[in-house]
N, CA, C and O atoms as a printed pandas DataFrame, in Angstrom:
     atom_number atom_name residue_name chain_id  residue_number  x_coord  y_coord  z_coord
0              1         N          MET        A               1    0.867   -1.233    0.121
1              2        CA          MET        A               1   -0.109    0.185    0.116
2              3         C          MET        A               1    1.155    1.160    0.361
3              4         O          MET        A               1    2.054    1.178    1.203
4              5         N          THR        A               2    0.731    2.183   -1.053
5              6        CA          THR        A               2    1.956    3.579   -1.047
6              7         C          THR        A               2    1.084    4.145   -0.307
7              8         O          THR        A               2    1.651    4.304    0.774
8              9         N          LYS        A               3   -0.812    4.875   -0.189
9             10        CA          LYS        A               3   -1.354    5.692    0.003
10            11         C          LYS        A               3   -2.237    5.493    1.507
11            12         O          LYS        A               3   -2.816    4.409    1.427
12            13         N          SER        A               4   -2.452    5.976    2.467
13            14        CA          SER        A               4   -2.970    6.029    3.858
14            15         C          SER        A               4   -4.231    5.376    3.272
15            16         O          SER        A               4   -4.204    5.329    2.042
16            17         N          ILE        A               5   -5.459    4.799    3.915
17            18        CA          ILE        A               5   -7.003    5.231    3.873
18            19         C          ILE        A               5   -7.723    5.546    4.741
19            20         O          ILE        A               5   -8.048    4.784    5.652
20            21         N          PHE        A               6   -7.950    6.245    4.670
21            22        CA          PHE        A               6   -8.900    6.640    5.759
22            23         C          PHE        A               6  -10.756    6.370    5.722
23            24         O          PHE        A               6  -11.330    6.971    4.814
24            25         N          TYR        A               7  -11.813    5.338    6.850
25            26        CA          TYR        A               7  -12.621    4.608    6.829
26            27         C          TYR        A               7  -13.562    5.613    7.660
27            28         O          TYR        A               7  -13.480    5.875    8.860
28            29         N          HIS        A               8  -14.574    6.159    6.616
29            30        CA          HIS        A               8  -15.446    6.610    7.687
30            31         C          HIS        A               8  -16.937    6.273    7.316
31            32         O          HIS        A               8  -16.903    5.634    6.265
32            33         N          ALA        A               9  -17.997    6.409    7.669
33            34        CA          ALA        A               9  -19.103    5.981    7.523
34            35         C          ALA        A               9  -19.991    7.445    7.193
35            36         O          ALA        A               9  -21.013    7.257    6.534
36            37         N          GLY        A              10  -19.645    9.132    7.657
37            38        CA          GLY        A              10  -20.066    9.825    7.538
38            39         C          GLY        A              10  -20.941   10.487    8.695
39            40         O          GLY        A              10  -21.578   11.530    8.549
40            41         N          CYS        A              11  -20.881    9.737    9.860
41            42        CA          CYS        A              11  -21.532   10.351   10.713
42            43         C          CYS        A              11  -20.455   11.667   11.055
43            44         O          CYS        A              11  -19.239   11.490   10.982
44            45         N          PRO        A              12  -21.048   13.004   11.435
45            46        CA          PRO        A              12  -20.498   13.686   12.450
46            47         C          PRO        A              12  -19.092   13.889   12.664
47            48         O          PRO        A              12  -18.381   14.815   12.273
48            49         N          ILE        A              13  -18.729   12.605   13.530
49            50        CA          ILE        A              13  -17.388   12.164   13.917
50            51         C          ILE        A              13  -16.682   12.452   13.290
51            52         O          ILE        A              13  -16.062   13.516   13.276
52            53         N          CYS        A              14  -16.555   10.985   12.172
53            54        CA          CYS        A              14  -15.888   10.858   11.242
54            55         C          CYS        A              14  -15.647   12.328   10.024
55            56         O          CYS        A              14  -14.582   12.766    9.588
56            57         N          VAL        A              15  -16.864   12.736    9.783
57            58        CA          VAL        A              15  -17.109   14.051    9.076
58            59         C          VAL        A              15  -15.950   14.869    9.911
59            60         O          VAL        A              15  -15.117   15.252    9.089
60            61         N          SER        A              16  -15.725   15.124   10.745
61            62        CA          SER        A              16  -14.586   16.283   11.807
62            63         C          SER        A              16  -13.682   15.375   11.363
63            64         O          SER        A              16  -13.117   15.781   10.347
64            65         N          ALA        A              17  -13.206   13.952   11.847
65            66        CA          ALA        A              17  -11.834   13.834   11.294
66            67         C          ALA        A              17  -11.464   13.832   10.123
67            68         O          ALA        A              17  -10.424   14.470    9.956
68            69         N          GLU        A              18  -11.920   13.338    9.159
69            70        CA          GLU        A              18  -11.765   13.664    7.589
70            71         C          GLU        A              18  -11.504   15.070    7.509
71            72         O          GLU        A              18  -10.626   15.405    6.714
72            73         N          LYS        A              19  -12.172   16.097    8.269
73            74        CA          LYS        A              19  -11.388   17.246    8.034
74            75         C          LYS        A              19   -9.927   17.917    8.622
75            76         O          LYS        A              19   -9.182   18.824    8.252
76            77         N          ASP        A              20   -9.950   17.104    9.564
77            78        CA          ASP        A              20   -8.328   16.620   10.009
78            79         C          ASP        A              20   -7.495   16.214    9.643
79            80         O          ASP        A              20   -6.471   16.834    9.354
80            81         N          ILE        A              21   -7.648   15.234    9.557
81            82        CA          ILE        A              21   -6.446   14.462    8.527
82            83         C          ILE        A              21   -6.433   14.811    7.015
83            84         O          ILE        A              21   -5.648   14.219    6.275
84            85         N          LEU        A              22   -7.256   15.728    6.548
85            86        CA          LEU        A              22   -7.247   16.352    5.324
86            87         C          LEU        A              22   -6.260   17.763    5.632
87            88         O          LEU        A              22   -5.740   18.431    4.739
88            89         N          ASN        A              23   -6.146   18.028    7.052
89            90        CA          ASN        A              23   -5.486   19.051    7.300
90            91         C          ASN        A              23   -3.895   18.636    7.419
91            92         O          ASN        A              23   -3.041   19.459    7.091
92            93         N          PHE        A              24   -3.559   17.439    7.859
93            94        CA          PHE        A              24   -2.350   16.439    7.640
94            95         C          PHE        A              24   -2.106   16.017    7.063
95            96         O          PHE        A              24   -0.881   15.894    7.043
96            97         N          ILE        A              25   -2.646   15.519    6.275
97            98        CA          ILE        A              25   -2.392   14.569    4.886
98            99         C          ILE        A              25   -2.571   15.217    3.531
99           100         O          ILE        A              25   -3.576   15.912    3.376
100          101         N          PRO        A              26   -1.742   15.077    2.557
101          102        CA          PRO        A              26   -1.871   16.073    1.570
102          103         C          PRO        A              26   -3.164   15.015    0.522
103          104         O          PRO        A              26   -3.170   13.805    0.296
104          105         N          GLU        A              27   -3.986   15.950    0.151
105          106        CA          GLU        A              27   -4.994   14.507   -0.170
106          107         C          GLU        A              27   -4.781   13.740   -1.486
107          108         O          GLU        A              27   -5.348   12.739   -1.924
108          109         N          ASN        A              28   -3.806   14.500   -1.983
109          110        CA          ASN        A              28   -3.197   12.689   -2.806
110          111         C          ASN        A              28   -2.534   11.663   -2.275
111          112         O          ASN        A              28   -2.295   10.673   -2.968
112          113         N          GLU        A              29   -2.142   11.741   -0.988
113          114        CA          GLU        A              29   -1.508   10.606   -0.560
114          115         C          GLU        A              29   -2.741    9.928    0.650
115          116         O          GLU        A              29   -2.457    9.444    1.745
116          117         N          VAL        A              30   -3.602   10.019    0.282
117          118        CA          VAL        A              30   -4.853    9.561    1.298
118          119         C          VAL        A              30   -6.054    9.781    0.196
119          120         O          VAL        A              30   -6.585   10.680   -0.455
120          121         N          GLN        A              31   -6.134    8.331    0.426
121          122        CA          GLN        A              31   -7.714    7.844    0.004
122          123         C          GLN        A              31   -8.671    8.006    1.204
123          124         O          GLN        A              31   -8.461    7.721    2.383
124          125         N          VAL        A              32   -9.646    8.471    0.691
125          126        CA          VAL        A              32  -11.197    8.737    1.831
126          127         C          VAL        A              32  -11.641    7.509    1.334
127          128         O          VAL        A              32  -11.071    7.056    0.341
128          129         N          ILE        A              33  -12.597    6.866    1.873
129          130        CA          ILE        A              33  -13.344    6.050    1.624
130          131         C          ILE        A              33  -14.760    6.119    2.309
131          132         O          ILE        A              33  -14.425    6.353    3.470
132          133         N          HIS        A              34  -16.196    6.058    2.311
133          134        CA          HIS        A              34  -16.852    6.311    2.767
134          135         C          HIS        A              34  -17.765    5.336    3.094
135          136         O          HIS        A              34  -18.911    5.655    2.776
136          137         N          LEU        A              35  -17.634    4.009    3.739
137          138        CA          LEU        A              35  -18.437    2.933    3.592
138          139         C          LEU        A              35  -19.589    2.975    4.439
139          140         O          LEU        A              35  -20.109    2.052    5.065
140          141         N          GLY        A              36  -19.927    4.239    4.364
141          142        CA          GLY        A              36  -21.538    4.111    4.640
142          143         C          GLY        A              36  -22.462    3.831    2.633
143          144         O          GLY        A              36  -23.414    3.088    2.397
144          145         N          GLU        A              37  -21.872    4.526    1.838
145          146        CA          GLU        A              37  -22.015    4.634    0.763
146          147         C          GLU        A              37  -21.702    3.615   -0.049
147          148         O          GLU        A              37  -22.345    3.506   -1.092
148          149         N          ASN        A              38  -20.765    2.761    0.227
149          150        CA          ASN        A              38  -19.983    2.305   -0.344
150          151         C          ASN        A              38  -19.648    0.649    0.596
151          152         O          ASN        A              38  -18.545    0.340    1.045
152          153         N          LYS        A              39  -20.246    0.249    0.645
153          154        CA          LYS        A              39  -20.441   -1.258    1.770
154          155         C          LYS        A              39  -19.429   -2.044    0.705
155          156         O          LYS        A              39  -18.656   -2.845    1.231
156          157         N          THR        A              40  -19.363   -1.897   -0.678
157          158        CA          THR        A              40  -18.219   -3.308   -1.041
158          159         C          THR        A              40  -17.099   -3.151   -0.058
159          160         O          THR        A              40  -16.977   -4.192    0.587
160          161         N          LYS        A              41  -16.289   -2.284    0.272
161          162        CA          LYS        A              41  -15.137   -1.928    0.574
162          163         C          LYS        A              41  -15.427   -2.263    2.369
163          164         O          LYS        A              41  -14.414   -1.809    2.900
164          165         N          VAL        A              42  -16.080   -2.675    3.166
165          166        CA          VAL        A              42  -16.456   -2.770    4.562
166          167         C          VAL        A              42  -15.199   -3.889    4.845
167          168         O          VAL        A              42  -14.116   -3.705    5.401
168          169         N          LYS        A              43  -15.779   -5.128    4.238
169          170        CA          LYS        A              43  -14.406   -6.160    3.833
170          171         C          LYS        A              43  -13.093   -6.247    3.751
171          172         O          LYS        A              43  -12.328   -7.028    4.318
172          173         N          ASP        A              44  -12.803   -5.059    2.718
173          174        CA          ASP        A              44  -11.444   -4.900    2.614
174          175         C          ASP        A              44  -11.365   -3.818    3.890
175          176         O          ASP        A              44  -10.497   -3.063    3.450
176          177         N          ALA        A              45  -11.694   -3.335    5.053
177          178        CA          ALA        A              45  -11.487   -2.225    5.783
178          179         C          ALA        A              45  -11.779   -3.151    6.984
179          180         O          ALA        A              45  -11.763   -2.526    8.045
180          181         N          GLU        A              46  -12.030   -4.420    7.105
181          182        CA          GLU        A              46  -11.652   -5.386    7.959
182          183         C          GLU        A              46  -10.456   -6.038    7.984
183          184         O          GLU        A              46   -9.757   -6.183    8.987
184          185         N          GLU        A              47  -10.164   -6.519    6.641
185          186        CA          GLU        A              47   -9.066   -7.485    6.070
186          187         C          GLU        A              47   -7.463   -6.711    6.957
187          188         O          GLU        A              47   -6.476   -7.155    7.542
188          189         N          ALA        A              48   -8.009   -5.367    6.586
189          190        CA          ALA        A              48   -6.942   -4.179    7.054
190          191         C          ALA        A              48   -7.113   -4.309    8.359
191          192         O          ALA        A              48   -6.109   -3.763    8.818
192          193         N          GLY        A              49   -7.861   -4.755    9.402
193          194        CA          GLY        A              49   -8.171   -4.606   10.519
194          195         C          GLY        A              49   -8.406   -3.288   11.218
195          196         O          GLY        A              49   -7.762   -2.822   12.158
196          197         N          VAL        A              50   -9.567   -2.714   10.516
197          198        CA          VAL        A              50  -10.379   -1.845   11.360
198          199         C          VAL        A              50  -11.941   -2.331   12.261
199          200         O          VAL        A              50  -12.999   -2.755   11.795
200          201         N          LYS        A              51  -11.611   -2.109   13.432
201          202        CA          LYS        A              51  -12.573   -2.018   13.717
202          203         C          LYS        A              51  -13.725   -1.269   14.068
203          204         O          LYS        A              51  -14.798   -1.708   14.482
204          205         N          SER        A              52  -13.390   -0.079   13.859
205          206        CA          SER        A              52  -14.331    0.805   13.894
206          207         C          SER        A              52  -13.988    2.220   13.145
207          208         O          SER        A              52  -12.844    2.550   12.832
208          209         N          VAL        A              53  -15.135    2.985   12.913
209          210        CA          VAL        A              53  -14.787    3.989   11.915
210          211         C          VAL        A              53  -15.090    5.644   12.824
211          212         O          VAL        A              53  -16.095    6.268   13.165
212          213         N          PRO        A              54  -14.323    5.749   12.883
213          214        CA          PRO        A              54  -13.286    6.848   11.523
214          215         C          PRO        A              54  -12.598    5.894   12.166
215          216         O          PRO        A              54  -12.830    5.429   13.282
216          217         N          ALA        A              55  -11.422    5.522   11.134
217          218        CA          ALA        A              55   -9.829    5.034   11.242
218          219         C          ALA        A              55   -8.909    5.353   10.092
219          220         O          ALA        A              55   -9.454    5.960    9.171
220          221         N          LEU        A              56   -7.804    5.111    9.968
221          222        CA          LEU        A              56   -6.777    5.806    9.085
222          223         C          LEU        A              56   -6.180    4.573    8.960
223          224         O          LEU        A              56   -6.386    3.964   10.009
224          225         N          VAL        A              57   -5.565    3.934    8.218
225          226        CA          VAL        A              57   -4.766    2.272    7.854
226          227         C          VAL        A              57   -3.783    3.376    6.965
227          228         O          VAL        A              57   -4.112    4.106    6.031
228          229         N          LEU        A              58   -2.568    3.218    7.572
229          230        CA          LEU        A              58   -1.391    3.581    7.096
230          231         C          LEU        A              58   -0.640    2.631    5.875
231          232         O          LEU        A              58   -0.734    1.468    5.483
232          233         N          PRO        A              59    0.017    3.627    5.582
233          234        CA          PRO        A              59    0.419    2.721    4.294
234          235         C          PRO        A              59    1.447    1.272    5.150
235          236         O          PRO        A              59    1.675    0.275    4.465
236          237         N          ASN        A              60    1.879    1.319    6.362
237          238        CA          ASN        A              60    2.531   -0.119    6.080
238          239         C          ASN        A              60    1.834   -0.778    7.298
239          240         O          ASN        A              60    2.413   -1.404    8.186
240          241         N          GLY        A              61    0.391   -0.521    7.196
241          242        CA          GLY        A              61   -0.386   -1.254    7.631
242          243         C          GLY        A              61   -1.474   -1.525    9.459
243          244         O          GLY        A              61   -2.379   -2.088   10.074
244          245         N          ASN        A              62   -0.346   -0.546    9.430
245          246        CA          ASN        A              62   -0.870    0.495   11.381
246          247         C          ASN        A              62   -2.302    1.224   10.903
247          248         O          ASN        A              62   -2.518    1.879    9.884
248          249         N          VAL        A              63   -3.195    0.878   11.996
249          250        CA          VAL        A              63   -4.663    1.587   11.935
250          251         C          VAL        A              63   -4.715    2.285   13.282
251          252         O          VAL        A              63   -4.616    1.875   14.439
252          253         N          LEU        A              64   -4.932    3.658   12.659
253          254        CA          LEU        A              64   -5.059    4.326   13.452
254          255         C          LEU        A              64   -6.657    4.591   13.989
255          256         O          LEU        A              64   -7.046    5.662   13.522
256          257         N          HIS        A              65   -7.972    3.765   15.051
257          258        CA          HIS        A              65   -8.596    4.172   15.466
258          259         C          HIS        A              65   -8.753    5.694   16.052
259          260         O          HIS        A              65   -8.395    6.128   17.147
260          261         N          ILE        A              66   -9.454    6.412   14.889
261          262        CA          ILE        A              66   -9.241    8.207   15.842
262          263         C          ILE        A              66  -10.054    8.254   16.987
263          264         O          ILE        A              66   -9.775    8.799   18.055
264          265         N          ASN        A              67  -11.602    7.333   16.541
265          266        CA          ASN        A              67  -12.498    8.077   17.480
266          267         C          ASN        A              67  -13.186    6.804   17.548
267          268         O          ASN        A              67  -12.534    5.777   17.359
268          269         N          PHE        A              68  -14.693    6.738   17.850
269          270        CA          PHE        A              68  -15.560    5.795   17.698
270          271         C          PHE        A              68  -16.863    6.080   17.238
271          272         O          PHE        A              68  -17.778    6.142   18.058
272          273         N          GLY        A              69  -17.086    6.274   15.945
273          274        CA          GLY        A              69  -17.913    6.574   15.090
274          275         C          GLY        A              69  -19.238    5.478   15.274
275          276         O          GLY        A              69  -20.298    5.645   15.878
276          277         N          ALA        A              70  -18.784    4.419   14.585
277          278        CA          ALA        A              70  -19.756    3.387   14.853
278          279         C          ALA        A              70  -19.119    2.535   14.379
279          280         O          ALA        A              70  -18.297    2.881   13.530
280          281         N          SER        A              71  -19.238    1.006   14.743
281          282        CA          SER        A              71  -18.907   -0.340   15.069
282          283         C          SER        A              71  -18.689   -1.176   13.162
283          284         O          SER        A              71  -19.573   -1.428   12.342
284          285         N          ILE        A              72  -17.475   -1.343   13.082
285          286        CA          ILE        A              72  -17.217   -2.008   11.070
286          287         C          ILE        A              72  -18.890   -2.940   11.133
287          288         O          ILE        A              72  -19.873   -2.948   10.392
288          289         N          LYS        A              73  -18.535   -3.634   12.405
289          290        CA          LYS        A              73  -20.037   -4.575   12.393
290          291         C          LYS        A              73  -21.047   -3.746   12.254
291          292         O          LYS        A              73  -21.942   -4.564   12.039
292          293         N          ASP        A              74  -21.627   -2.568   12.216
293          294        CA          ASP        A              74  -22.718   -1.796   12.320
294          295         C          ASP        A              74  -22.514   -1.555   10.540
295          296         O          ASP        A              74  -23.472   -1.003    9.998
296          297         N          LEU        A              75  -21.562   -1.864    9.814
297          298        CA          LEU        A              75  -21.336   -1.046    8.862
298          299         C          LEU        A              75  -21.829   -2.407    7.387
299          300         O          LEU        A              75  -22.154   -2.240    6.212
300          301         N          ARG        A              76  -21.679   -3.489    8.128
301          302        CA          ARG        A              76  -22.174   -4.424    6.949
302          303         C          ARG        A              76  -23.466   -4.437    6.469
303          304         O          ARG        A              76  -23.775   -5.193    5.548
């Protein structure tokens, strides 16, 4: 993986975290995936180790769970 991936579900916590993330990481270095709108990516998020959103998966595979907006299980 060469880019970070920011997963979220569109809740106010997630939207706020997305704005903060994009202030720290240039947009061309992070892929933003809205799991509420793109359910096909939930499996990818789970396989990457995401347990809840918002979460940032770093290029080295580490997952940063930023806050608790929603459980990944609730997004299936």
